[in-house]
Backbone atoms as SQL, in Angstrom:
CREATE TABLE atoms (id INTEGER PRIMARY KEY, chain TEXT, resi INTEGER, resn TEXT, atom TEXT, x REAL, y REAL, z REAL);
INSERT INTO atoms VALUES
  (1, 'A', 1, 'UNK', 'N', 134.060, -7.107, -75.752),
  (2, 'A', 1, 'UNK', 'CA', 133.245, -7.745, -74.746),
  (3, 'A', 1, 'UNK', 'C', 133.483, -7.049, -73.411),
  (4, 'A', 2, 'UNK', 'N', 132.411, -6.710, -72.705),
  (5, 'A', 2, 'UNK', 'CA', 132.483, -6.118, -71.385),
  (6, 'A', 2, 'UNK', 'C', 132.862, -7.199, -70.388),
  (7, 'A', 3, 'UNK', 'N', 133.826, -6.904, -69.524),
  (8, 'A', 3, 'UNK', 'CA', 134.244, -7.872, -68.520),
  (9, 'A', 3, 'UNK', 'C', 134.345, -7.177, -67.172),
  (10, 'A', 4, 'UNK', 'N', 133.531, -7.593, -66.227),
  (11, 'A', 4, 'UNK', 'CA', 133.584, -7.061, -64.872),
  (12, 'A', 4, 'UNK', 'C', 134.408, -8.030, -64.035),
  (13, 'A', 5, 'UNK', 'N', 135.428, -7.523, -63.376),
  (14, 'A', 5, 'UNK', 'CA', 136.313, -8.355, -62.565),
  (15, 'A', 5, 'UNK', 'C', 135.922, -8.334, -61.088),
  (16, 'A', 6, 'UNK', 'N', 135.596, -7.153, -60.572),
  (17, 'A', 6, 'UNK', 'CA', 135.275, -6.967, -59.160),
  (18, 'A', 6, 'UNK', 'C', 134.272, -5.836, -59.036),
  (19, 'A', 7, 'UNK', 'N', 133.338, -5.950, -58.106),
  (20, 'A', 7, 'UNK', 'CA', 132.475, -4.819, -57.799),
  (21, 'A', 7, 'UNK', 'C', 132.229, -4.799, -56.301),
  (22, 'A', 8, 'UNK', 'N', 131.826, -3.659, -55.764),
  (23, 'A', 8, 'UNK', 'CA', 131.751, -3.448, -54.325),
  (24, 'A', 8, 'UNK', 'C', 130.392, -2.911, -53.889),
  (25, 'A', 9, 'UNK', 'N', 129.371, -3.764, -53.842),
  (26, 'A', 9, 'UNK', 'CA', 128.102, -3.304, -53.283),
  (27, 'A', 9, 'UNK', 'C', 128.300, -2.951, -51.804),
  (28, 'A', 10, 'UNK', 'N', 127.404, -2.207, -51.238),
  (29, 'A', 10, 'UNK', 'CA', 127.509, -1.792, -49.852),
  (30, 'A', 10, 'UNK', 'C', 127.741, -2.993, -48.923),
  (31, 'A', 11, 'UNK', 'N', 128.818, -2.940, -48.164),
  (32, 'A', 11, 'UNK', 'CA', 129.171, -3.955, -47.150),
  (33, 'A', 11, 'UNK', 'C', 129.382, -5.353, -47.713),
  (34, 'A', 12, 'UNK', 'N', 129.649, -5.458, -48.986),
  (35, 'A', 12, 'UNK', 'CA', 129.846, -6.761, -49.608),
  (36, 'A', 12, 'UNK', 'C', 130.944, -6.641, -50.645),
  (37, 'A', 13, 'UNK', 'N', 131.885, -7.577, -50.619),
  (38, 'A', 13, 'UNK', 'CA', 132.938, -7.613, -51.628),
  (39, 'A', 13, 'UNK', 'C', 132.647, -8.801, -52.535),
  (40, 'A', 14, 'UNK', 'N', 132.710, -8.559, -53.816),
  (41, 'A', 14, 'UNK', 'CA', 132.462, -9.633, -54.775),
  (42, 'A', 14, 'UNK', 'C', 133.610, -9.689, -55.774),
  (43, 'A', 15, 'UNK', 'N', 134.097, -10.885, -56.018),
  (44, 'A', 15, 'UNK', 'CA', 135.178, -11.118, -56.979),
  (45, 'A', 15, 'UNK', 'C', 134.761, -12.227, -57.928),
  (46, 'A', 16, 'UNK', 'N', 135.186, -12.100, -59.179),
  (47, 'A', 16, 'UNK', 'CA', 134.990, -13.238, -60.063),
  (48, 'A', 16, 'UNK', 'C', 135.829, -14.386, -59.512),
  (49, 'A', 17, 'UNK', 'N', 135.388, -15.573, -59.734),
  (50, 'A', 17, 'UNK', 'CA', 136.074, -16.755, -59.231),
  (51, 'A', 17, 'UNK', 'C', 137.483, -16.818, -59.796),
  (52, 'A', 18, 'UNK', 'N', 138.463, -17.094, -58.932),
  (53, 'A', 18, 'UNK', 'CA', 139.870, -17.179, -59.331),
  (54, 'A', 18, 'UNK', 'C', 140.513, -18.410, -58.691),
  (55, 'A', 19, 'UNK', 'N', 141.632, -18.812, -59.216),
  (56, 'A', 19, 'UNK', 'CA', 142.338, -19.975, -58.669),
  (57, 'A', 19, 'UNK', 'C', 142.730, -19.757, -57.214),
  (58, 'A', 20, 'UNK', 'N', 142.924, -18.503, -56.811),
  (59, 'A', 20, 'UNK', 'CA', 143.291, -18.185, -55.427),
  (60, 'A', 20, 'UNK', 'C', 142.184, -18.526, -54.437),
  (61, 'A', 21, 'UNK', 'N', 140.980, -18.762, -54.916),
  (62, 'A', 21, 'UNK', 'CA', 139.844, -19.072, -54.048),
  (63, 'A', 21, 'UNK', 'C', 139.748, -20.562, -53.708),
  (64, 'A', 22, 'UNK', 'N', 140.653, -21.374, -54.202),
  (65, 'A', 22, 'UNK', 'CA', 140.559, -22.827, -53.984),
  (66, 'A', 22, 'UNK', 'C', 140.478, -23.184, -52.506),
  (67, 'A', 23, 'UNK', 'N', 141.338, -22.619, -51.678),
  (68, 'A', 23, 'UNK', 'CA', 141.318, -22.970, -50.252),
  (69, 'A', 23, 'UNK', 'C', 139.978, -22.625, -49.604),
  (70, 'A', 24, 'UNK', 'N', 139.434, -21.457, -49.925),
  (71, 'A', 24, 'UNK', 'CA', 138.131, -21.065, -49.388),
  (72, 'A', 24, 'UNK', 'C', 137.029, -22.005, -49.862),
  (73, 'A', 25, 'UNK', 'N', 137.080, -22.375, -51.130),
  (74, 'A', 25, 'UNK', 'CA', 136.076, -23.291, -51.675),
  (75, 'A', 25, 'UNK', 'C', 136.170, -24.671, -51.018),
  (76, 'A', 26, 'UNK', 'N', 137.382, -25.142, -50.784),
  (77, 'A', 26, 'UNK', 'CA', 137.553, -26.453, -50.132),
  (78, 'A', 26, 'UNK', 'C', 136.948, -26.440, -48.731),
  (79, 'A', 27, 'UNK', 'N', 137.163, -25.361, -47.995),
  (80, 'A', 27, 'UNK', 'CA', 136.580, -25.240, -46.656),
  (81, 'A', 27, 'UNK', 'C', 135.054, -25.252, -46.752),
  (82, 'A', 28, 'UNK', 'N', 134.518, -24.452, -47.651),
  (83, 'A', 28, 'UNK', 'CA', 133.066, -24.384, -47.815),
  (84, 'A', 28, 'UNK', 'C', 132.492, -25.729, -48.257),
  (85, 'A', 29, 'UNK', 'N', 133.128, -26.368, -49.220),
  (86, 'A', 29, 'UNK', 'CA', 132.612, -27.620, -49.778),
  (87, 'A', 29, 'UNK', 'C', 132.689, -28.784, -48.799),
  (88, 'A', 30, 'UNK', 'N', 133.462, -28.644, -47.727),
  (89, 'A', 30, 'UNK', 'CA', 133.547, -29.708, -46.725),
  (90, 'A', 30, 'UNK', 'C', 132.682, -29.439, -45.498),
  (91, 'A', 31, 'UNK', 'N', 131.940, -28.341, -45.522),
  (92, 'A', 31, 'UNK', 'CA', 131.039, -27.992, -44.423),
  (93, 'A', 31, 'UNK', 'C', 129.655, -28.552, -44.734),
  (94, 'A', 32, 'UNK', 'N', 129.230, -29.545, -43.969),
  (95, 'A', 32, 'UNK', 'CA', 127.964, -30.231, -44.260),
  (96, 'A', 32, 'UNK', 'C', 126.755, -29.317, -44.106),
  (97, 'A', 33, 'UNK', 'N', 126.820, -28.328, -43.231),
  (98, 'A', 33, 'UNK', 'CA', 125.697, -27.404, -43.067),
  (99, 'A', 33, 'UNK', 'C', 125.531, -26.536, -44.308),
  (100, 'A', 34, 'UNK', 'N', 126.630, -25.976, -44.783),
  (101, 'A', 34, 'UNK', 'CA', 126.583, -25.131, -45.980),
  (102, 'A', 34, 'UNK', 'C', 126.169, -25.950, -47.196),
  (103, 'A', 35, 'UNK', 'N', 126.750, -27.122, -47.326),
  (104, 'A', 35, 'UNK', 'CA', 126.551, -27.919, -48.532),
  (105, 'A', 35, 'UNK', 'C', 125.267, -28.752, -48.521),
  (106, 'A', 36, 'UNK', 'N', 124.492, -28.671, -47.443),
  (107, 'A', 36, 'UNK', 'CA', 123.255, -29.449, -47.345),
  (108, 'A', 36, 'UNK', 'C', 122.300, -29.146, -48.493),
  (109, 'A', 37, 'UNK', 'N', 122.304, -27.930, -49.001),
  (110, 'A', 37, 'UNK', 'CA', 121.418, -27.564, -50.108),
  (111, 'A', 37, 'UNK', 'C', 122.184, -27.332, -51.408),
  (112, 'A', 38, 'UNK', 'N', 123.457, -27.695, -51.412),
  (113, 'A', 38, 'UNK', 'CA', 124.305, -27.468, -52.592),
  (114, 'A', 38, 'UNK', 'C', 124.936, -28.762, -53.085),
  (115, 'A', 39, 'UNK', 'N', 124.184, -29.822, -53.125),
  (116, 'A', 39, 'UNK', 'CA', 124.602, -31.116, -53.677),
  (117, 'A', 39, 'UNK', 'C', 125.525, -31.920, -52.769),
  (118, 'A', 40, 'UNK', 'N', 125.646, -31.547, -51.511),
  (119, 'A', 40, 'UNK', 'CA', 126.413, -32.333, -50.557),
  (120, 'A', 40, 'UNK', 'C', 127.893, -31.986, -50.494),
  (121, 'A', 41, 'UNK', 'N', 128.542, -32.518, -49.485),
  (122, 'A', 41, 'UNK', 'CA', 129.962, -32.285, -49.245),
  (123, 'A', 41, 'UNK', 'C', 130.781, -32.806, -50.412),
  (124, 'A', 42, 'UNK', 'N', 131.849, -32.079, -50.739),
  (125, 'A', 42, 'UNK', 'CA', 132.726, -32.466, -51.851),
  (126, 'A', 42, 'UNK', 'C', 134.158, -32.611, -51.360),
  (127, 'A', 43, 'UNK', 'N', 134.893, -33.498, -51.990),
  (128, 'A', 43, 'UNK', 'CA', 136.317, -33.670, -51.681),
  (129, 'A', 43, 'UNK', 'C', 137.108, -32.513, -52.279),
  (130, 'A', 44, 'UNK', 'N', 138.353, -32.367, -51.841),
  (131, 'A', 44, 'UNK', 'CA', 139.230, -31.339, -52.412),
  (132, 'A', 44, 'UNK', 'C', 139.411, -31.556, -53.911),
  (133, 'A', 45, 'UNK', 'N', 139.492, -32.805, -54.324),
  (134, 'A', 45, 'UNK', 'CA', 139.662, -33.112, -55.746),
  (135, 'A', 45, 'UNK', 'C', 138.430, -32.699, -56.547),
  (136, 'A', 46, 'UNK', 'N', 137.251, -32.953, -56.007),
  (137, 'A', 46, 'UNK', 'CA', 136.019, -32.532, -56.686),
  (138, 'A', 46, 'UNK', 'C', 135.947, -31.010, -56.776),
  (139, 'A', 47, 'UNK', 'N', 136.313, -30.342, -55.689),
  (140, 'A', 47, 'UNK', 'CA', 136.302, -28.882, -55.660),
  (141, 'A', 47, 'UNK', 'C', 137.282, -28.314, -56.672),
  (142, 'A', 48, 'UNK', 'N', 138.461, -28.915, -56.759),
  (143, 'A', 48, 'UNK', 'CA', 139.460, -28.451, -57.722),
  (144, 'A', 48, 'UNK', 'C', 138.940, -28.607, -59.156),
  (145, 'A', 49, 'UNK', 'N', 138.250, -29.706, -59.433),
  (146, 'A', 49, 'UNK', 'CA', 137.683, -29.927, -60.759),
  (147, 'A', 49, 'UNK', 'C', 136.601, -28.884, -61.063),
  (148, 'A', 50, 'UNK', 'N', 135.735, -28.629, -60.100),
  (149, 'A', 50, 'UNK', 'CA', 134.672, -27.628, -60.275),
  (150, 'A', 50, 'UNK', 'C', 135.280, -26.251, -60.523),
  (151, 'A', 51, 'UNK', 'N', 136.311, -25.918, -59.769),
  (152, 'A', 51, 'UNK', 'CA', 136.977, -24.630, -59.954),
  (153, 'A', 51, 'UNK', 'C', 137.551, -24.528, -61.358),
  (154, 'A', 52, 'UNK', 'N', 138.230, -25.570, -61.814),
  (155, 'A', 52, 'UNK', 'CA', 138.827, -25.558, -63.152),
  (156, 'A', 52, 'UNK', 'C', 137.753, -25.374, -64.233),
  (157, 'A', 53, 'UNK', 'N', 136.635, -26.086, -64.094),
  (158, 'A', 53, 'UNK', 'CA', 135.542, -25.957, -65.063),
  (159, 'A', 53, 'UNK', 'C', 134.996, -24.527, -65.089),
  (160, 'A', 54, 'UNK', 'N', 134.844, -23.932, -63.920),
  (161, 'A', 54, 'UNK', 'CA', 134.329, -22.571, -63.844),
  (162, 'A', 54, 'UNK', 'C', 135.320, -21.558, -64.390),
  (163, 'A', 55, 'UNK', 'N', 136.607, -21.748, -64.136),
  (164, 'A', 55, 'UNK', 'CA', 137.624, -20.842, -64.678),
  (165, 'A', 55, 'UNK', 'C', 137.660, -20.931, -66.199),
  (166, 'A', 56, 'UNK', 'N', 137.531, -22.132, -66.727),
  (167, 'A', 56, 'UNK', 'CA', 137.480, -22.300, -68.183),
  (168, 'A', 56, 'UNK', 'C', 136.268, -21.589, -68.773),
  (169, 'A', 57, 'UNK', 'N', 135.138, -21.669, -68.082),
  (170, 'A', 57, 'UNK', 'CA', 133.927, -20.987, -68.550),
  (171, 'A', 57, 'UNK', 'C', 134.144, -19.472, -68.555),
  (172, 'A', 58, 'UNK', 'N', 134.783, -18.930, -67.493),
  (173, 'A', 58, 'UNK', 'CA', 135.107, -17.501, -67.446),
  (174, 'A', 58, 'UNK', 'C', 135.952, -17.111, -68.658),
  (175, 'A', 59, 'UNK', 'N', 136.973, -17.903, -68.940),
  (176, 'A', 59, 'UNK', 'CA', 137.864, -17.586, -70.065),
  (177, 'A', 59, 'UNK', 'C', 137.129, -17.630, -71.405),
  (178, 'A', 60, 'UNK', 'N', 136.255, -18.582, -71.553),
  (179, 'A', 60, 'UNK', 'CA', 135.564, -18.758, -72.831),
  (180, 'A', 60, 'UNK', 'C', 134.420, -17.767, -73.039),
  (181, 'A', 61, 'UNK', 'N', 133.625, -17.526, -71.982),
  (182, 'A', 61, 'UNK', 'CA', 132.398, -16.741, -72.141),
  (183, 'A', 61, 'UNK', 'C', 132.387, -15.400, -71.391),
  (184, 'A', 62, 'UNK', 'N', 133.346, -15.203, -70.483),
  (185, 'A', 62, 'UNK', 'CA', 133.418, -13.935, -69.763),
  (186, 'A', 62, 'UNK', 'C', 132.495, -13.806, -68.567),
  (187, 'A', 63, 'UNK', 'N', 131.939, -14.912, -68.115),
  (188, 'A', 63, 'UNK', 'CA', 131.109, -14.886, -66.909),
  (189, 'A', 63, 'UNK', 'C', 131.049, -16.283, -66.309),
  (190, 'A', 64, 'UNK', 'N', 130.653, -16.360, -65.063),
  (191, 'A', 64, 'UNK', 'CA', 130.380, -17.612, -64.364),
  (192, 'A', 64, 'UNK', 'C', 130.177, -17.302, -62.895),
  (193, 'A', 65, 'UNK', 'N', 130.713, -18.090, -62.002),
  (194, 'A', 65, 'UNK', 'CA', 130.488, -17.908, -60.572),
  (195, 'A', 65, 'UNK', 'C', 131.286, -16.743, -59.992),
  (196, 'A', 66, 'UNK', 'N', 130.737, -16.155, -58.932),
  (197, 'A', 66, 'UNK', 'CA', 131.373, -15.086, -58.185),
  (198, 'A', 66, 'UNK', 'C', 131.559, -15.525, -56.738),
  (199, 'A', 67, 'UNK', 'N', 132.516, -14.925, -56.059),
  (200, 'A', 67, 'UNK', 'CA', 132.723, -15.112, -54.622),
  (201, 'A', 67, 'UNK', 'C', 132.235, -13.839, -53.947),
  (202, 'A', 68, 'UNK', 'N', 131.333, -14.005, -52.978),
  (203, 'A', 68, 'UNK', 'CA', 130.816, -12.855, -52.213),
  (204, 'A', 68, 'UNK', 'C', 131.247, -13.004, -50.763),
  (205, 'A', 69, 'UNK', 'N', 131.779, -11.900, -50.220),
  (206, 'A', 69, 'UNK', 'CA', 132.192, -11.891, -48.806),
  (207, 'A', 69, 'UNK', 'C', 131.681, -10.629, -48.150);
């Protein structure tokens, strides 16, 4: 199975979602402006659950969400 971990488009860094991204996700999920179109603000506990579900999906299927910066 082909597995892409990181790629570097011009001026953009992209990483597959990792447990190390929890703090960044918590900040994003608590920003009402960002989350206005993404199902609303989430608690840290909700974010942690979403992260765990996505990490499990990565392990099982080899793809899921990415972090772009």
